[in-house]
C-alpha positions in Angstrom: 75.9 101.6 114.7 77.9 103.8 117.1 75.7 105.1 119.9 77.6 108.3 120.4 76.9 109.7 116.9 74.7 107.1 115.1 77.3 106.4 112.4 77.4 102.9 110.8 80.6 101.0 111.4 82.3 97.9 110.2 84.5 95.6 112.3 87.2 93.7 110.5 89.3 91.0 112.1 92.6 89.6 111.0 95.5 87.6 112.4 97.9 89.7 114.4 100.8 87.7 112.9 100.1 88.5 109.3 101.5 90.8 106.6 98.0 92.3 106.2 98.0 93.3 109.9 101.5 94.9 109.7 100.6 96.8 106.5 97.3 98.1 107.8 98.9 99.3 111.1 101.8 100.9 109.2 99.6 102.7 106.7 97.2 103.9 109.4 100.0 105.2 111.6 101.6 107.0 108.6 98.3 108.5 107.6 97.6 109.8 111.1 101.1 111.2 111.6 101.4 112.8 108.2 97.9 114.1 107.9 97.9 112.8 104.3 95.2 110.7 102.8 96.6 107.3 101.8 93.2 106.2 100.4 92.3 103.7 103.1 89.4 103.8 105.5 90.5 105.3 108.8 90.9 102.9 111.7 88.7 104.4 114.5 89.7 101.8 117.1 91.7 98.6 117.3 91.1 96.0 120.1 91.9 92.4 121.0 89.8 89.7 122.7 91.4 87.6 125.4 89.5 84.6 124.1 91.1 85.0 120.7 94.6 86.3 121.4 95.9 85.8 117.8 93.2 88.1 116.3 92.9 91.8 116.2 89.7 93.7 115.5 89.6 97.0 113.6 86.7 99.4 113.8 86.3 101.4 110.7 83.5 103.6 109.1 81.1 101.6 106.9 81.8 102.9 103.4 78.9 101.3 101.7 76.1 98.8 102.5 77.0 95.2 101.8 74.5 94.9 99.0 76.1 97.8 97.0 77.0 98.0 94.3 74.0 96.4 92.6 74.7 94.1 89.7 72.5 93.5 86.7 74.5 90.8 84.9 76.9 88.0 85.8 79.6 89.7 83.7 79.5 92.8 85.9 80.2 90.6 88.9 83.1 88.9 87.1 84.5 92.3 86.0 84.6 93.5 89.6 87.0 90.7 90.6 89.4 90.9 87.6 
């Protein structure tokens, strides 16, 4: 939870030398410069840790609680990943 406004946040980490990192940074920069919505959660902050120099940490708004969506059957879980 962010102290300044009480919003729930998520922190995602990924390798700095990966396609996912490059794509996320590119789409985030394009979204910020164009003002258009590219349907990704905005990156509020990105930081690195000297103890883990090959990782980057992205701070983003928490879009839903980890236990959502709720599932009632196994087939609903399988359908989510297809």
